[in-house]
C-alpha positions as CSV (number, residue, x, y, z in Angstrom):
1,M,-50.1,-35.2,51.0
2,K,-47.2,-35.3,53.4
3,Q,-45.1,-32.2,53.7
4,S,-42.0,-34.4,53.9
5,D,-42.9,-35.8,50.4
6,I,-43.2,-32.2,49.1
7,F,-39.9,-31.2,50.6
8,A,-38.1,-34.4,49.3
9,H,-39.3,-33.8,45.7
10,R,-39.5,-30.0,45.6
11,A,-37.3,-29.7,42.5
12,A,-39.5,-32.1,40.5
13,I,-42.7,-30.4,41.8
14,G,-41.3,-27.0,40.8
15,A,-40.5,-28.2,37.3
16,L,-44.0,-29.7,37.0
17,L,-45.7,-26.4,38.1
18,D,-43.5,-24.5,35.7
19,T,-45.4,-26.2,32.8
20,R,-48.5,-24.3,33.8
21,E,-48.6,-21.3,31.5
22,G,-49.5,-18.0,33.2
23,A,-49.8,-19.5,36.7
24,S,-49.1,-16.9,39.5
25,L,-46.9,-17.6,42.5
26,L,-50.0,-17.9,44.7
27,E,-51.6,-20.4,42.3
28,R,-48.3,-22.4,42.4
29,D,-48.3,-22.4,46.2
30,L,-52.0,-23.5,46.4
31,A,-51.3,-26.2,43.9
32,H,-49.1,-28.0,46.5
33,V,-52.1,-28.7,48.5
34,A,-55.1,-28.5,46.1
35,S,-54.1,-30.4,42.9
36,L,-50.9,-32.3,43.2
37,Q,-51.3,-36.0,43.6
38,R,-48.6,-38.5,44.6
39,L,-49.0,-41.8,42.6
40,T,-47.0,-44.9,41.8
41,V,-48.6,-46.6,38.8
42,D,-47.0,-49.5,36.8
43,W,-43.7,-49.0,38.6
44,V,-43.5,-45.3,37.9
45,P,-43.5,-43.0,41.0
46,M,-44.7,-39.6,40.0
47,W,-46.5,-36.4,40.8
48,V,-49.6,-35.6,38.9
49,D,-51.0,-32.1,38.5
50,R,-54.8,-32.7,38.4
51,D,-55.4,-29.0,37.5
52,H,-53.2,-29.2,34.4
53,A,-55.3,-31.5,32.2
54,V,-56.4,-31.8,28.6
55,R,-59.5,-33.7,27.5
56,S,-60.1,-36.0,24.5
57,D,-63.8,-36.7,24.0
58,K,-62.8,-38.9,21.0
59,L,-60.9,-41.3,23.3
60,S,-63.0,-40.6,26.4
61,A,-59.7,-39.9,28.1
62,T,-57.9,-37.1,30.0
63,A,-54.2,-36.3,29.9
64,Y,-52.7,-34.9,33.1
65,R,-49.3,-33.3,33.2
66,A,-47.0,-35.2,35.5
67,I,-43.4,-35.7,36.4
68,T,-41.3,-38.6,37.7
69,D,-39.2,-38.4,40.8
70,D,-36.1,-38.1,38.6
71,G,-37.5,-35.2,36.7
72,V,-39.0,-36.7,33.5
73,L,-42.0,-34.7,32.4
74,L,-44.9,-36.8,31.0
75,W,-48.6,-36.9,30.2
76,Y,-50.5,-39.4,32.3
77,V,-53.4,-40.4,30.0
78,C,-56.4,-41.9,31.7
79,R,-59.5,-43.4,30.1
80,D,-62.8,-42.8,31.9
81,E,-63.5,-46.5,32.5
82,K,-60.0,-47.7,33.5
83,R,-58.3,-47.5,36.8
84,V,-54.7,-47.3,35.5
85,G,-53.5,-44.8,32.8
86,Y,-50.7,-44.7,30.3
87,H,-47.4,-42.8,30.8
88,S,-46.5,-40.9,27.6
89,I,-43.3,-38.9,27.2
90,A,-44.7,-37.2,24.1
91,P,-44.2,-33.4,24.3
92,T,-47.8,-32.4,23.9
93,A,-51.2,-33.7,25.0
94,V,-52.3,-34.3,21.4
95,A,-49.2,-36.4,20.7
96,A,-49.7,-38.2,24.0
97,F,-53.3,-39.2,23.1
98,A,-52.0,-40.6,19.7
99,D,-49.2,-42.4,21.5
100,A,-51.6,-43.9,24.1
101,A,-54.2,-45.0,21.5
102,E,-51.5,-46.7,19.4
103,K,-50.2,-48.6,22.4
104,W,-53.6,-49.6,23.7
105,A,-54.5,-51.0,20.3
106,R,-51.3,-53.0,20.2
107,R,-52.0,-54.5,23.7
108,R,-55.6,-55.4,22.7
109,E,-54.2,-57.2,19.7
110,I,-51.8,-59.2,21.9
111,K,-54.5,-60.0,24.5
112,R,-56.5,-61.9,21.9
113,N,-53.6,-64.4,21.9
114,W,-53.2,-64.5,25.7
115,D,-54.1,-68.1,26.2
116,R,-51.5,-69.2,23.8
117,L,-49.0,-66.9,25.5
118,K,-49.6,-68.5,28.8
119,R,-48.9,-71.9,27.3
120,L,-45.6,-70.5,25.9
121,R,-44.8,-69.2,29.4
122,T,-45.1,-72.8,30.7
123,D,-42.9,-74.2,27.9
124,L,-40.3,-71.5,28.6
125,I,-40.2,-72.3,32.3
126,L,-40.0,-76.1,31.7
127,G,-37.3,-75.6,29.0
128,R,-39.4,-77.0,26.2
129,T,-38.9,-73.8,24.2
130,S,-36.1,-71.3,24.3
131,L,-36.4,-67.6,23.5
132,T,-34.5,-64.3,23.9
133,V,-36.6,-61.3,25.0
134,T,-35.0,-57.9,24.2
135,L,-35.6,-54.4,25.3
136,D,-36.7,-53.6,21.8
137,D,-39.3,-56.3,22.1
138,A,-40.7,-54.6,25.2
139,H,-40.7,-51.2,23.5
140,A,-42.6,-52.7,20.5
141,S,-45.2,-54.5,22.6
142,G,-47.3,-51.5,23.7
143,L,-45.7,-51.0,27.1
144,C,-44.7,-47.5,28.2
145,V,-41.1,-46.6,28.2
146,L,-41.2,-45.3,31.8
147,G,-42.9,-48.4,33.1
148,I,-40.4,-50.7,31.4
149,K,-37.5,-48.7,33.0
150,G,-39.1,-48.7,36.4
151,F,-39.8,-52.4,36.4
152,M,-36.4,-53.3,35.3
153,R,-34.8,-51.2,38.0
154,R,-37.1,-52.7,40.6
155,V,-36.3,-56.3,39.8
156,G,-32.6,-55.7,39.4
157,I,-32.1,-55.9,35.6
158,A,-31.6,-52.2,34.8
159,G,-29.2,-51.7,32.0
160,R,-29.8,-55.2,30.5
161,T,-30.7,-55.2,26.8
162,Q,-32.0,-58.8,26.7
163,I,-32.9,-61.6,29.1
164,S,-33.7,-65.3,28.6
165,G,-37.3,-66.3,27.8
166,R,-37.2,-68.5,31.0
167,L,-36.4,-65.4,33.2
168,A,-39.0,-63.4,31.4
169,A,-41.6,-66.1,31.9
170,M,-40.9,-66.2,35.6
171,L,-41.0,-62.4,35.8
172,M,-44.5,-62.6,34.3
173,F,-45.7,-64.0,37.6
174,V,-44.4,-60.8,39.3
175,E,-45.7,-58.5,36.5
176,P,-48.2,-60.0,34.0
177,Q,-47.5,-57.2,31.5
178,V,-44.1,-58.8,30.9
179,G,-46.2,-61.1,28.7
180,F,-46.6,-58.4,26.1
181,A,-42.8,-58.3,25.6
182,I,-42.6,-62.2,25.5
183,H,-45.3,-62.1,22.8
184,E,-43.4,-59.6,20.7
185,A,-40.3,-61.6,21.1
186,A,-42.1,-64.8,20.0
187,V,-43.4,-63.0,16.9
188,A,-40.1,-61.5,16.0
189,R,-38.3,-64.9,16.3
190,G,-40.9,-67.0,14.5
191,V,-42.4,-68.8,17.5
192,F,-45.7,-67.0,16.9
193,V,-47.1,-65.7,13.6
194,R,-48.3,-62.2,13.9
195,A,-52.0,-61.8,13.5
196,A,-53.2,-59.8,10.5
197,A,-51.8,-56.6,11.8
198,G,-53.5,-54.3,9.5
199,A,-57.0,-55.5,10.1
200,G,-56.4,-56.1,13.8
201,T,-54.9,-52.7,14.4
202,R,-57.7,-51.0,12.4
203,A,-60.4,-52.8,14.4
204,A,-58.7,-52.0,17.7
205,S,-58.2,-48.4,16.8
206,A,-61.8,-48.0,15.9
207,S,-62.8,-49.2,19.4
208,V,-60.4,-46.9,21.3
């Protein structure tokens, strides 16, 4: 870990370490070197405290306390078999596990329709179909709030509440997860018919 990184983000790091209950000043100082990890995952630059973690055997996942560069505290929920975790802004680890499980189930449901989604992407780019994709669609699609915000900022559409389906389809080549938002928009506007949500969600939840 670069000392310059620590200095540049000392306020965020201090706020992160403050979430450790009962930690001494010495433990806080040692944490700078021993347990803090600098990561950027799904467009979210953050500091992760590897020694502040909660385990869920039910989900085979661990929630690590983390903080973004602009001071947003979160739980970074990582499944054992996956390389990338989920950023939850839920206030507790228990709530973060529930949040992550719900979002993972929704994404699995959408992935079952991915081939059809890729055909829709082609139709949108070629102008054969029109669609509006909103920020609400992105939030409903199983994507994390912080990841949506970080991606929009990076591609220059921060502050927008909606974009055209054609732009969204092109952005999907930059970030495939934009497809989740396109799918939700297609369902909301009648381009797709939602799969049997009850059965699909129950089946997905059972496999989390």
